Backbone bond lengths (Angstrom), bond angles and torsions (degrees), N, CA, C in turn:
res aa  C-N    CA-C-N  psi(-1)  N-CA   C-N-CA  omega(-1)  CA-C   N-CA-C  phi
1 M - - - 1.464 - - 1.532 110.65 -
2 K 1.349 115.12 -40.75 1.466 119.88 -179.98 1.525 110.30 -62.95
3 I 1.342 116.04 -41.20 1.455 120.46 178.92 1.540 110.21 -63.51
4 W 1.344 116.35 -40.50 1.455 120.22 -179.22 1.528 110.42 -62.99
5 F 1.349 116.65 -43.49 1.476 120.86 179.07 1.524 110.97 -63.04
6 C 1.320 116.78 -39.11 1.459 120.59 179.04 1.534 111.21 -63.06
7 R 1.348 114.26 -42.31 1.465 118.26 178.58 1.523 111.76 -64.52
8 M 1.323 116.86 -42.33 1.455 121.39 178.99 1.536 110.53 -63.36
9 A 1.324 115.76 -39.19 1.456 120.08 179.26 1.526 110.84 -64.79
10 A 1.331 115.29 -41.04 1.476 119.55 -179.98 1.517 110.57 -65.90
11 I 1.343 117.38 -41.23 1.456 121.33 178.38 1.520 110.65 -63.53
12 A 1.337 115.80 -43.44 1.464 119.60 179.57 1.515 111.32 -62.42
13 A 1.320 116.45 -40.85 1.460 120.55 179.16 1.535 111.12 -63.93
14 A 1.337 115.46 -40.83 1.467 119.31 -179.93 1.535 110.15 -65.42
15 L 1.348 116.14 -41.46 1.457 119.65 178.53 1.520 111.93 -64.60
16 L 1.319 115.88 -39.49 1.468 120.87 178.07 1.514 110.31 -63.00
17 F 1.324 116.64 -43.43 1.473 121.19 179.08 1.514 110.74 -62.68
18 A 1.350 116.47 -42.83 1.461 120.86 -179.40 1.520 111.03 -64.14
19 C 1.324 116.43 -41.90 1.460 120.55 179.75 1.519 111.02 -65.56
20 T 1.342 114.82 -41.00 1.474 119.68 179.63 1.523 110.02 -64.11
21 A 1.352 116.54 -42.72 1.450 120.50 -179.79 1.516 111.13 -63.79
22 S 1.361 115.80 -43.02 1.457 118.52 -177.62 1.518 111.65 -67.84
23 A 1.353 116.56 -25.87 1.455 120.42 -179.64 1.520 112.50 -91.93
24 Q 1.302 117.76 -3.64 1.457 121.97 -177.83 1.519 110.82 -61.05
25 Q 1.324 115.36 137.39 1.458 119.93 178.98 1.519 109.71 -98.23
26 F 1.317 115.56 131.72 1.465 122.53 177.51 1.531 107.95 -110.54
27 T 1.316 116.24 143.39 1.452 121.18 176.72 1.517 109.10 -106.04
28 M 1.323 115.33 131.20 1.454 122.30 -179.72 1.520 109.12 -120.09
29 K 1.306 117.51 105.41 1.445 122.39 -178.22 1.548 109.16 -88.05
30 L 1.341 115.88 128.26 1.458 121.81 -179.91 1.521 109.18 -109.97
31 S 1.326 116.41 126.86 1.462 120.54 -178.93 1.535 110.09 -116.24
32 S 1.339 115.85 137.63 1.473 121.87 175.12 1.514 108.45 -140.27
33 P 1.353 118.39 142.44 1.457 120.80 177.04 1.512 113.05 -78.89
34 T 1.364 117.78 -12.94 1.452 121.70 -175.67 1.520 110.68 -113.22
35 V 1.351 115.49 176.91 1.468 120.22 -179.07 1.524 108.52 -150.13
36 N 1.332 115.91 150.14 1.463 122.61 177.17 1.539 112.48 56.30
37 D 1.310 115.89 45.74 1.461 121.70 177.49 1.520 108.75 -140.64
38 A 1.323 116.75 -172.32 1.456 120.05 -177.11 1.547 112.90 -61.04
39 P 1.355 120.29 -45.17 1.466 118.51 176.82 1.535 112.92 -59.25
40 H 1.331 117.32 -37.60 1.468 120.50 177.93 1.526 110.03 -66.45
41 E 1.335 117.18 -41.25 1.459 121.00 177.40 1.540 110.53 -65.70
42 W 1.335 115.75 -38.18 1.468 119.37 176.74 1.531 109.85 -58.68
43 M 1.338 117.21 -45.27 1.453 120.48 -178.37 1.533 110.79 -61.34
44 K 1.329 117.15 -39.26 1.467 120.35 -178.57 1.527 110.49 -67.36
45 Q 1.328 117.21 -42.86 1.463 119.55 178.91 1.512 111.43 -68.71
46 F 1.327 116.81 -38.88 1.466 121.62 177.87 1.528 110.09 -61.60
47 K 1.328 116.60 -45.57 1.461 122.07 179.43 1.535 111.03 -57.67
48 A 1.338 115.98 -48.47 1.463 119.83 -178.67 1.521 111.17 -61.63
49 G 1.331 117.05 -43.41 1.461 119.84 -177.87 1.509 112.78 -68.49
50 V 1.337 117.41 -43.73 1.469 121.13 -177.24 1.525 110.79 -68.00
51 E 1.325 117.43 -44.89 1.473 119.30 -177.48 1.522 110.90 -66.68
52 K 1.333 117.54 -35.54 1.462 119.57 179.58 1.527 110.45 -69.42
53 R 1.337 116.41 -49.55 1.466 119.87 -175.36 1.523 112.95 -71.10
54 S 1.319 116.60 -27.99 1.471 118.74 179.54 1.531 112.60 -88.06
55 N 1.341 115.89 1.84 1.467 120.85 -178.24 1.535 111.63 54.10
56 G 1.323 115.52 39.62 1.450 119.92 177.29 1.502 115.74 80.87
57 R 1.335 117.67 2.17 1.460 119.79 -179.71 1.542 111.03 -71.44
58 I 1.338 116.54 -24.07 1.456 120.86 172.83 1.516 107.60 -116.00
59 K 1.322 116.68 120.23 1.456 122.60 174.92 1.525 107.45 -98.22
60 V 1.321 116.91 121.47 1.466 121.51 -177.37 1.513 109.32 -103.63
61 E 1.325 116.14 125.01 1.473 121.68 178.43 1.534 109.09 -113.48
62 I 1.347 115.69 131.32 1.467 121.65 -175.20 1.516 109.83 -105.25
63 Y 1.347 115.73 129.47 1.465 121.76 179.36 1.536 109.65 -130.66
64 P 1.347 117.70 84.42 1.474 118.94 178.16 1.528 111.08 -81.54
65 A 1.356 115.15 179.86 1.472 122.81 175.11 1.532 113.29 54.22
66 S 1.321 116.08 40.19 1.487 122.07 173.82 1.529 113.53 58.97
67 Q 1.330 117.55 33.19 1.460 120.68 -179.16 1.530 111.88 -65.82
68 L 1.329 117.16 -26.56 1.461 121.19 178.85 1.520 113.38 -95.35
69 G 1.329 116.03 6.13 1.464 120.21 179.36 1.500 112.29 125.25
70 Q 1.326 115.51 169.17 1.464 119.98 178.20 1.538 110.27 -68.42
71 I 1.316 115.13 164.66 1.469 120.20 -171.99 1.527 114.08 -52.98
72 P 1.346 119.89 -50.44 1.482 118.64 -178.61 1.529 113.23 -55.99
73 A 1.343 115.89 -38.08 1.456 119.37 -179.47 1.514 112.52 -68.87
74 T 1.332 117.33 -38.15 1.463 119.42 -179.24 1.523 110.96 -73.27
75 V 1.344 117.13 -35.98 1.467 119.80 175.88 1.532 110.23 -61.99
76 D 1.343 116.13 -45.59 1.464 119.85 177.16 1.527 110.36 -62.31
77 G 1.345 115.31 -36.33 1.462 119.69 -180.00 1.509 112.50 -62.46
78 V 1.338 117.60 -39.84 1.462 120.32 177.86 1.528 110.47 -66.89
79 A 1.319 116.70 -42.48 1.477 120.50 179.78 1.530 110.86 -62.61
80 L 1.328 116.17 -35.64 1.462 121.46 -177.80 1.536 111.84 -86.47
81 G 1.319 117.50 -20.31 1.442 120.66 179.93 1.507 115.22 96.36
82 T 1.336 118.63 4.52 1.469 120.78 178.94 1.538 111.10 -79.95
83 I 1.315 116.72 -21.54 1.468 124.05 172.04 1.534 106.34 -126.68
84 E 1.303 115.53 138.40 1.475 117.44 -176.23 1.538 112.99 -80.11
85 F 1.344 117.17 -31.28 1.459 119.58 -171.25 1.510 111.24 -152.27
86 A 1.347 117.18 141.51 1.465 122.33 173.35 1.519 108.19 -143.61
87 I 1.335 116.15 149.49 1.473 120.11 -177.34 1.530 109.00 -133.16
88 P 1.319 117.88 74.55 1.469 121.17 177.34 1.527 112.02 -90.45
89 A 1.325 115.98 179.50 1.454 120.28 169.51 1.531 108.15 -63.74
90 V 1.323 116.29 144.50 1.454 120.30 -173.99 1.526 112.94 -58.22
91 G 1.315 117.56 -25.98 1.461 120.38 -178.17 1.512 112.94 -59.96
92 F 1.331 117.25 -27.03 1.449 120.62 -177.74 1.530 113.07 -88.99
93 L 1.343 116.29 6.10 1.448 120.58 176.57 1.525 112.62 -107.15
94 I 1.307 115.51 -0.44 1.463 119.38 -173.81 1.534 111.52 -69.96
95 G 1.324 118.28 -24.85 1.458 119.69 174.47 1.508 111.84 -64.43
96 L 1.322 116.90 -29.42 1.463 121.43 176.58 1.519 111.08 -82.50
97 E 1.327 115.89 -38.56 1.457 120.88 -174.81 1.531 109.47 -151.26
98 P 1.342 118.12 105.79 1.473 120.77 -177.56 1.526 113.08 -56.07
99 R 1.309 117.69 -26.17 1.478 120.73 -176.85 1.512 112.75 -64.88
100 F 1.353 118.25 -18.42 1.469 119.84 -179.98 1.522 112.02 -61.58
101 Q 1.328 118.32 -25.00 1.446 119.67 -176.81 1.520 113.37 -69.12
102 V 1.356 117.77 -10.60 1.442 120.26 179.17 1.530 111.33 -57.97
103 F 1.353 117.30 -31.45 1.457 120.74 -178.78 1.519 113.09 -69.02
104 D 1.325 116.61 -17.50 1.461 120.21 -178.20 1.513 112.94 -93.18
105 A 1.311 117.67 7.16 1.467 120.42 175.75 1.522 109.18 -74.28
106 A 1.326 117.45 124.76 1.463 121.57 179.57 1.539 110.57 -70.88
107 G 1.314 115.68 154.53 1.464 120.29 172.37 1.512 115.52 87.09
108 M 1.345 119.55 3.27 1.462 119.62 -178.52 1.528 113.16 -81.75
109 F 1.358 115.91 -34.40 1.455 119.93 -171.82 1.522 110.68 -126.27
110 D 1.340 114.14 157.47 1.459 120.99 177.82 1.530 112.91 -99.84
111 S 1.344 116.74 -27.56 1.468 119.82 -175.67 1.519 109.85 -156.75
112 V 1.328 115.32 169.00 1.464 121.46 176.18 1.529 110.03 -63.27
113 A 1.324 116.57 -46.86 1.471 120.86 -177.74 1.522 110.98 -60.59
114 Q 1.330 117.44 -44.57 1.464 119.81 -179.12 1.520 110.71 -63.40
115 S 1.340 116.95 -43.16 1.469 119.59 -176.95 1.512 111.62 -62.73
116 Q 1.347 117.90 -36.10 1.460 119.40 -179.55 1.529 110.79 -68.95
117 K 1.338 117.73 -32.73 1.464 120.64 175.01 1.525 110.13 -64.25
118 V 1.345 115.03 -42.96 1.469 120.15 -179.29 1.533 109.68 -63.87
119 L 1.318 117.39 -44.25 1.459 121.10 -176.95 1.520 112.60 -67.83
120 A 1.330 116.57 -22.61 1.477 120.38 178.29 1.521 112.05 -87.73
121 D 1.308 118.36 -7.48 1.447 121.83 -178.87 1.535 110.81 -65.82
122 P 1.331 118.38 136.23 1.465 121.13 -176.27 1.541 114.15 -55.97
123 A 1.326 117.26 -37.62 1.458 119.78 -178.78 1.530 110.93 -65.59
124 V 1.328 116.38 -40.60 1.468 120.28 177.96 1.518 109.86 -71.33
125 R 1.316 116.50 -42.50 1.467 120.92 -177.76 1.537 110.36 -60.92
126 A 1.301 116.85 -36.67 1.468 120.66 179.86 1.525 111.21 -63.06
127 R 1.320 116.91 -37.16 1.459 120.25 179.36 1.541 110.21 -73.77
128 L 1.319 117.54 -34.73 1.463 121.24 -178.12 1.527 112.25 -69.86
129 A 1.323 117.10 -23.39 1.472 120.95 -173.69 1.508 113.09 -60.76
130 S 1.323 118.38 -28.41 1.458 120.33 -176.68 1.520 113.39 -93.96
131 F 1.321 118.52 -1.44 1.460 120.84 -179.64 1.541 110.14 -60.84
132 G 1.334 116.23 129.04 1.460 121.71 174.58 1.509 115.33 78.68
133 E 1.323 117.83 3.28 1.471 120.94 -174.99 1.526 111.95 -59.50
134 A 1.310 117.62 -40.90 1.471 121.54 -176.20 1.522 112.23 -69.66
135 K 1.346 117.55 -19.78 1.463 121.28 -178.69 1.510 113.70 -105.09
136 G 1.340 116.33 12.47 1.460 120.51 174.07 1.508 116.05 79.21
137 V 1.354 116.72 21.04 1.459 118.92 176.35 1.535 108.94 -124.35
138 E 1.314 114.76 157.59 1.467 122.27 178.19 1.522 108.00 -122.58
139 L 1.314 117.05 136.10 1.464 121.43 176.00 1.532 108.03 -77.50
140 L 1.321 116.38 110.87 1.454 121.30 -175.54 1.527 111.78 -94.75
141 V 1.331 116.59 -32.83 1.456 119.93 -178.02 1.547 108.45 -155.00
142 V 1.310 116.76 144.22 1.459 121.29 172.21 1.527 106.98 -135.79
143 G 1.338 115.24 135.70 1.464 118.39 -175.62 1.504 112.51 -146.15
144 N 1.316 115.62 152.58 1.451 123.14 176.80 1.530 108.04 -87.61
145 N 1.334 116.53 116.89 1.460 121.05 -176.36 1.522 112.13 -96.15
146 G 1.321 116.54 17.43 1.446 119.66 173.99 1.522 113.90 114.76
147 P 1.346 116.33 165.83 1.455 120.71 178.14 1.528 111.45 -59.57
148 L 1.306 116.44 143.19 1.451 120.56 176.84 1.514 110.07 -75.71
149 M 1.325 114.95 138.21 1.468 122.85 177.49 1.520 108.15 -124.10
150 V 1.316 116.37 155.51 1.454 120.24 166.99 1.532 107.45 -118.60
151 A 1.318 115.47 112.20 1.460 121.54 175.67 1.528 107.04 -90.14
152 S 1.316 115.69 127.13 1.476 118.62 -172.88 1.515 111.68 -144.00
153 H 1.336 115.88 152.78 1.466 120.77 176.26 1.527 109.78 -67.43
154 R 1.315 115.74 -40.07 1.470 120.91 177.76 1.513 108.48 -101.84
155 A 1.306 116.76 119.66 1.468 120.63 -172.71 1.520 111.83 -58.46
156 I 1.336 115.31 138.92 1.457 122.15 176.18 1.516 108.38 -104.71
157 R 1.348 116.21 107.47 1.456 122.36 -178.24 1.534 112.58 -115.99
158 T 1.343 115.81 -9.74 1.466 121.11 177.18 1.527 107.26 -140.79
159 A 1.322 116.43 164.45 1.451 120.65 177.58 1.533 110.39 -61.66
160 A 1.327 116.63 -33.34 1.461 120.57 -178.54 1.514 112.97 -68.74
161 D 1.329 117.81 -19.29 1.475 120.66 -178.35 1.520 112.96 -69.02
162 F 1.311 117.80 -13.21 1.470 120.23 176.21 1.533 111.74 -71.51
163 K 1.292 116.64 -23.92 1.478 120.49 -173.96 1.517 111.47 -58.74
164 G 1.343 114.28 129.98 1.456 120.74 176.18 1.515 115.52 81.55
165 Q 1.335 118.07 -3.53 1.453 119.93 -177.55 1.537 110.56 -93.17
166 K 1.317 116.33 140.58 1.460 122.87 176.47 1.518 107.90 -91.85
167 I 1.337 116.13 109.00 1.455 121.42 -169.60 1.530 110.63 -116.47
168 R 1.313 116.33 128.62 1.467 120.30 174.38 1.515 108.42 -75.66
169 V 1.329 116.33 128.74 1.467 122.34 178.01 1.528 108.88 -113.74
170 P 1.335 118.97 152.46 1.476 121.99 -174.23 1.516 114.59 -80.14
171 G 1.317 117.35 50.51 1.456 121.89 179.72 1.506 110.65 149.28
172 A 1.347 115.47 166.61 1.460 120.44 -175.86 1.511 113.27 -113.00
173 A 1.323 117.61 13.94 1.464 121.86 -177.71 1.534 109.70 -79.43
174 P 1.331 116.75 162.89 1.477 120.08 179.56 1.528 114.36 -51.91
175 L 1.345 118.09 -39.11 1.453 119.55 -178.69 1.522 113.86 -73.60
176 H 1.345 116.93 -9.49 1.458 120.82 171.03 1.532 110.70 -91.64
177 I 1.305 115.42 -39.73 1.450 121.03 -172.31 1.522 113.39 -85.76
178 Q 1.326 117.24 -51.99 1.470 121.71 -171.61 1.525 114.31 -60.90
179 P 1.349 119.92 -41.38 1.475 117.55 -179.49 1.530 112.79 -60.06
180 F 1.320 116.75 -37.56 1.473 118.88 -176.80 1.519 112.32 -81.33
181 K 1.327 115.86 -26.86 1.465 117.81 169.45 1.523 110.29 -64.71
182 K 1.334 115.76 -37.88 1.452 120.41 177.51 1.525 111.39 -61.14
183 L 1.330 116.66 -32.16 1.458 121.83 178.26 1.529 112.85 -81.65
184 G 1.342 116.54 -6.55 1.451 119.87 179.94 1.506 115.34 93.17
185 A 1.324 117.83 8.17 1.462 122.02 177.66 1.507 110.74 -88.55
186 S 1.340 116.06 170.47 1.461 122.76 173.99 1.527 107.66 -112.03
187 P 1.329 118.56 93.85 1.466 120.56 -176.67 1.524 112.53 -78.75
188 V 1.325 116.25 140.43 1.474 121.79 176.46 1.523 107.59 -135.00
189 S 1.332 117.19 148.98 1.463 122.52 179.10 1.525 109.47 -111.34
190 I 1.324 116.41 119.11 1.467 120.93 175.22 1.527 108.02 -137.92
191 P 1.366 117.57 150.87 1.462 119.98 -179.27 1.510 112.27 -59.92
192 L 1.325 116.50 152.08 1.458 122.10 -175.96 1.523 111.43 -56.89
193 G 1.322 117.85 -38.52 1.473 120.24 -177.10 1.522 114.00 -66.27
194 E 1.340 116.77 -13.92 1.469 119.75 -179.55 1.516 112.67 -102.62
195 V 1.332 117.18 -2.57 1.472 120.32 -172.18 1.530 111.83 -71.89
196 L 1.321 117.89 -49.53 1.465 120.05 -174.89 1.526 111.62 -59.10
197 P 1.347 120.08 -47.01 1.472 118.92 175.92 1.533 112.95 -59.51
198 A 1.350 115.63 -37.45 1.469 119.36 179.32 1.520 111.84 -65.02
199 L 1.343 116.28 -35.16 1.467 119.78 175.24 1.536 110.64 -70.49
200 Q 1.305 116.07 -40.68 1.466 120.22 -177.87 1.526 112.19 -61.49
201 N 1.335 115.51 -40.87 1.479 117.80 -178.16 1.524 112.12 -95.33
202 H 1.341 117.09 9.27 1.471 123.48 177.11 1.532 113.16 61.92
203 T 1.330 116.20 27.83 1.458 119.16 170.62 1.519 109.22 -66.55
204 I 1.333 116.66 -32.07 1.472 122.13 173.09 1.520 107.68 -124.14
205 D 1.324 115.97 158.08 1.456 121.09 -179.86 1.528 113.21 -92.68
206 G 1.321 115.03 -23.96 1.446 119.41 -178.57 1.513 111.36 -163.71
207 S 1.331 115.35 170.65 1.468 119.59 -179.15 1.521 110.30 -144.94
208 I 1.313 115.56 141.02 1.462 121.90 179.16 1.520 109.98 -99.66
209 S 1.317 115.76 126.92 1.462 122.11 176.04 1.526 107.00 -164.88
210 S 1.314 118.24 -166.84 1.457 121.30 177.26 1.522 110.40 -100.02
211 F 1.322 116.82 164.01 1.458 120.23 -177.83 1.514 113.04 -60.87
212 N 1.339 116.66 -35.44 1.463 117.70 -179.24 1.524 112.22 -67.12
213 V 1.346 116.87 -27.26 1.466 119.08 173.50 1.527 109.99 -73.09
214 L 1.335 116.15 -42.90 1.475 120.41 -178.11 1.516 110.88 -61.46
215 T 1.338 117.79 -39.95 1.458 120.38 -179.50 1.520 111.88 -82.19
216 G 1.338 115.65 -36.36 1.475 119.94 -179.35 1.513 111.99 -60.19
217 F 1.340 116.54 -35.95 1.460 121.18 -179.33 1.517 112.86 -104.30
218 K 1.354 116.64 11.78 1.473 123.32 172.98 1.525 112.34 57.75
219 Y 1.330 116.30 47.81 1.459 120.64 176.10 1.528 111.02 -62.35
220 Y 1.326 117.22 -21.84 1.474 120.64 -179.17 1.533 111.68 -64.12
221 D 1.320 118.12 -14.13 1.465 120.15 174.53 1.526 111.68 -77.50
222 V 1.333 116.62 -13.13 1.456 120.94 -176.30 1.534 112.28 -110.63
223 T 1.336 115.65 -39.88 1.461 121.00 179.45 1.517 109.79 -144.25
224 K 1.312 116.31 154.05 1.469 119.93 -174.24 1.516 114.09 -111.99
225 T 1.336 118.77 -1.71 1.473 119.05 -177.17 1.522 110.63 -117.39
226 A 1.321 114.74 134.51 1.467 121.19 176.35 1.526 108.28 -140.05
227 T 1.324 116.49 133.14 1.462 121.79 -174.55 1.535 110.02 -116.91
228 Y 1.330 115.22 131.00 1.456 119.94 175.43 1.526 109.31 -67.39
229 L 1.337 115.89 135.07 1.463 120.99 173.97 1.531 108.09 -93.64
230 P 1.337 118.40 118.38 1.469 120.92 -171.96 1.535 113.13 -56.78
231 A 1.348 115.47 134.75 1.464 123.64 174.71 1.539 112.49 49.21
232 S 1.335 115.11 38.57 1.475 121.07 -177.91 1.529 108.04 -130.91
233 F 1.334 115.92 137.69 1.455 120.27 -175.84 1.528 111.02 -137.76
234 L 1.315 114.68 154.95 1.474 120.36 177.90 1.535 108.51 -96.54
235 F 1.318 116.27 112.33 1.458 120.70 178.34 1.524 110.35 -98.91
236 V 1.316 114.44 141.19 1.457 121.17 173.47 1.519 108.31 -114.49
237 A 1.316 115.64 149.93 1.475 120.22 179.85 1.522 108.69 -133.74
238 G 1.319 115.07 128.93 1.460 120.79 178.35 1.509 110.24 -96.77
239 I 1.320 115.95 118.22 1.470 120.82 179.57 1.528 109.96 -109.79
240 V 1.322 115.31 144.13 1.456 122.48 178.53 1.511 108.54 -122.83
241 N 1.319 115.78 147.63 1.467 121.10 178.51 1.520 109.81 -69.36
242 R 1.337 116.80 127.10 1.464 120.65 -176.45 1.530 111.96 -67.03
243 N 1.308 118.54 -34.63 1.474 120.23 178.02 1.534 110.74 -64.97
244 F 1.340 116.71 -35.42 1.453 119.27 176.19 1.525 110.54 -62.33
245 M 1.329 116.28 -42.32 1.465 119.89 179.57 1.527 111.41 -63.47
246 K 1.338 117.07 -35.00 1.464 119.94 175.89 1.522 110.87 -70.60
247 Q 1.345 115.33 -39.56 1.460 120.25 -176.08 1.529 112.10 -63.46
248 I 1.323 117.65 -37.04 1.466 119.15 -176.76 1.519 112.77 -79.09
249 G 1.319 116.92 -10.78 1.469 121.06 176.24 1.509 112.99 87.82
250 P 1.353 116.18 162.32 1.461 121.55 -174.45 1.522 115.35 -57.98
251 E 1.343 116.39 -40.96 1.473 119.21 -176.89 1.507 111.33 -63.83
252 L 1.324 117.70 -50.52 1.455 121.38 -178.58 1.527 111.39 -70.03
253 A 1.326 115.97 -35.33 1.484 119.15 178.14 1.530 110.08 -61.85
254 A 1.329 116.29 -39.51 1.459 120.10 178.27 1.523 111.30 -63.08
255 I 1.341 115.79 -40.59 1.454 120.82 178.13 1.538 110.33 -61.93
256 V 1.332 116.39 -44.41 1.464 121.26 179.88 1.520 110.32 -59.55
257 R 1.327 117.22 -46.92 1.468 120.46 -178.06 1.541 111.07 -66.02
258 E 1.318 115.85 -42.94 1.477 119.99 -177.70 1.537 111.22 -66.04
259 E 1.323 117.17 -42.13 1.463 119.96 179.79 1.520 111.53 -70.78
260 A 1.334 116.44 -31.07 1.468 119.96 175.27 1.523 109.92 -62.23
261 R 1.345 116.44 -43.88 1.459 120.76 179.37 1.535 111.04 -66.05
262 K 1.330 116.94 -43.05 1.461 120.78 -179.33 1.533 111.10 -61.00
263 A 1.317 116.35 -40.50 1.469 120.14 -177.34 1.525 112.86 -71.67
264 E 1.337 117.89 -15.05 1.454 121.36 -179.57 1.534 111.63 -59.86
265 V 1.332 117.48 -18.39 1.454 120.93 -179.11 1.537 111.08 -58.73
266 V 1.336 117.76 -23.38 1.462 119.59 -177.10 1.526 111.36 -64.55
267 F 1.326 117.74 -26.23 1.466 119.30 -178.60 1.527 112.23 -72.49
268 S 1.318 116.83 -27.26 1.465 119.81 178.13 1.530 112.23 -100.53
269 T 1.327 117.66 0.35 1.467 121.54 175.22 1.528 109.09 -116.67
270 V 1.319 115.43 -78.87 1.471 119.75 177.83 1.525 111.34 -58.14
271 G 1.328 116.14 -40.20 1.457 120.34 -178.38 1.518 112.75 -64.51
272 V 1.328 116.31 -42.97 1.471 119.80 178.35 1.536 110.52 -66.39
273 E 1.320 116.86 -41.94 1.471 120.50 177.77 1.520 110.88 -62.77
274 D 1.329 116.25 -34.96 1.460 120.32 -179.23 1.533 113.29 -64.73
275 V 1.317 116.76 -27.35 1.470 119.74 -179.77 1.522 110.13 -57.18
276 E 1.337 116.59 -48.42 1.468 119.29 179.41 1.535 111.84 -79.79
277 R 1.324 116.86 -38.20 1.479 118.89 -178.97 1.512 111.45 -60.27
278 T 1.337 117.19 -44.61 1.457 119.51 -178.64 1.514 112.64 -72.40
279 R 1.329 116.78 -29.96 1.468 119.25 174.63 1.530 109.74 -62.34
280 Q 1.328 116.21 -43.49 1.449 120.48 -179.41 1.528 111.39 -64.41
281 I 1.350 116.40 -38.05 1.473 119.52 177.09 1.522 109.73 -62.47
282 W 1.327 116.62 -42.52 1.460 121.40 -179.65 1.535 110.83 -60.63
283 V 1.327 116.12 -48.55 1.461 121.26 -179.03 1.527 111.56 -66.80
284 K 1.342 116.44 -39.74 1.462 120.26 179.51 1.516 111.49 -61.29
285 N 1.316 117.17 -29.44 1.469 121.18 -179.70 1.534 111.71 -95.06
286 G 1.322 116.63 22.70 1.448 120.65 173.21 1.505 114.84 89.36
287 G 1.319 118.35 6.48 1.461 121.24 -178.56 1.518 112.36 -84.49
288 E 1.319 115.80 159.46 1.456 122.55 176.21 1.517 108.47 -116.82
289 A 1.339 116.29 129.07 1.469 121.53 177.12 1.527 107.34 -102.36
290 I 1.329 115.92 112.09 1.452 122.01 -172.29 1.535 110.46 -101.36
291 T 1.325 115.83 131.30 1.457 122.06 172.24 1.515 108.81 -109.94
292 L 1.320 117.81 127.25 1.457 120.05 178.97 1.526 111.03 -63.44
293 P 1.326 118.07 139.48 1.472 120.07 173.89 1.525 109.34 -58.24
294 P 1.347 117.72 154.66 1.467 121.25 -176.37 1.528 113.86 -50.55
295 A 1.297 118.31 -43.97 1.478 120.41 -178.82 1.508 110.64 -64.48
296 E 1.332 116.82 -40.52 1.474 120.35 -179.24 1.524 110.51 -71.70
297 A 1.322 116.87 -35.94 1.467 120.43 176.62 1.524 109.99 -62.73
298 A 1.320 116.63 -40.48 1.465 120.48 178.69 1.523 111.31 -64.98
299 T 1.347 115.74 -40.14 1.471 119.94 177.65 1.528 111.16 -63.70
300 Y 1.341 114.65 -43.71 1.462 120.62 177.97 1.531 110.90 -57.81
301 L 1.328 116.74 -51.10 1.458 120.76 -177.78 1.521 112.30 -64.50
302 K 1.314 117.07 -37.97 1.457 120.18 178.76 1.518 110.76 -60.97
303 D 1.348 115.97 -42.28 1.476 119.82 -179.56 1.523 112.52 -69.36
304 V 1.320 116.67 -48.77 1.473 118.88 -172.88 1.515 112.84 -73.87
305 T 1.338 117.19 -29.29 1.474 119.06 179.22 1.531 111.95 -82.90
306 S 1.315 117.67 -14.54 1.464 120.44 -178.91 1.527 111.85 -66.02
307 V 1.325 118.05 -21.16 1.470 121.01 -178.55 1.519 112.46 -89.44
308 I 1.356 117.04 -12.70 1.465 120.16 -173.98 1.517 113.86 -61.16
309 P 1.340 120.54 -47.50 1.474 119.25 -177.16 1.531 114.06 -57.22
310 S 1.322 118.21 -41.16 1.467 120.30 -178.81 1.521 110.76 -68.95
311 V 1.337 117.67 -34.10 1.469 120.38 178.49 1.530 109.82 -69.73
312 M 1.315 116.88 -45.36 1.467 120.69 -178.66 1.530 111.94 -64.55
313 A 1.311 116.04 -29.63 1.476 120.51 -178.36 1.545 112.24 -66.76
314 T 1.339 116.91 -15.10 1.477 119.96 -177.47 1.518 112.61 -81.95
315 N 1.350 117.44 -11.53 1.459 120.52 -175.96 1.530 108.57 -145.98
316 A 1.309 116.22 110.96 1.468 120.69 -173.97 1.529 111.42 -62.81
317 Q 1.335 117.10 -40.06 1.467 120.16 178.91 1.526 111.55 -64.62
318 M 1.337 115.59 -43.90 1.450 120.19 -179.67 1.538 110.48 -63.65
319 K 1.310 115.93 -38.46 1.468 119.96 177.67 1.529 110.20 -60.42
320 M 1.335 116.47 -42.32 1.464 120.52 177.47 1.516 110.71 -66.68
321 D 1.330 117.62 -39.08 1.454 120.97 176.96 1.513 109.85 -57.78
322 Y 1.321 116.02 -47.94 1.465 122.56 -177.78 1.532 110.85 -61.97
323 E 1.314 115.82 -46.48 1.458 120.38 -178.80 1.538 111.51 -65.80
324 T 1.348 116.18 -37.13 1.466 119.72 177.89 1.516 111.42 -65.07
325 I 1.353 115.04 -43.26 1.470 118.98 -179.91 1.526 111.18 -65.47
326 L 1.312 117.04 -42.06 1.455 120.34 179.10 1.521 111.96 -62.79
327 A 1.338 115.84 -44.09 1.458 120.15 179.43 1.527 111.35 -64.92
328 T 1.342 115.71 -40.48 1.461 119.85 -179.38 1.521 111.60 -68.75
329 A 1.324 117.60 -35.59 1.465 121.34 179.72 1.515 112.35 -58.56
330 K 1.322 117.15 -29.15 1.468 121.14 179.96 1.534 111.51 -67.99
331 K 1.334 116.59 -19.73 1.460 121.03 179.45 1.538 112.33 -80.29
332 Y 1.343 115.06 -16.71 1.469 120.49 -174.88 1.533 110.38 -125.45
333 P 1.358 117.59 80.17 1.458 120.63 -178.03 1.524 111.97 -69.45
């Protein structure tokens, strides 16, 4: 009888532990350097989906506009596990995984909508799954945050206008630096939160980002000209700490991944709408949106894409990533 009671007590304890574990609440902090744009909308939809499906077992906290720190600090935080998730421009993830710079190659995509179809393709998704694995992060979401622009004090109307200008680029990898050196500019990489003051005091002459960033942070108070960079887009990537995904268990991890994928629709809906909405905000506030003439656009693309083969040759996996994306893009005109 004593043995039977001991066994029953052990079973009861195990059941109690299992129930407690299943009811445990996890907190998932989401960090973004921007606000009121597609990544911010993605975070809101992700939060709603995860909290509903997990029955409150995962509490999602949203921190846009660099509330948890500048981009380098939040990226390090995800790798270390002090922050569960961050969604910066891909250029700031290259220190964790050089392959992230593949998204910054010009000439791969024609539009935001097309790029999102390509990124959802199974062949591309399979290659993205291993990004950041060696550094303890998982790529949870990747999205096109709009056409790349260069906002500058001195208007850029031709490819030659880049010469002599000190331009902030969204990362320090070869595919950020070399194309603009080819154009005769002096590219520098600084966190997004430091860009506006640098423009105000003329430490830099211009900055590359998307229109929703330029309008979200009211760059029109500092400069009035912004030029579209042909066939170039600003991609953001949301990374999650792999240990966190293990800690929450298979059931909740599946919910997190599924809701991340569902929320990606904002990049081809809200994100596409934002392209025109933010352009109108820029113009309404006295800004000029410049499109390079066809001949100048061709010159620009010829120069910036000429450096791609040598960069891709340095990393066999990245070269395959690039070739897979290019081949897949042909399926989605």
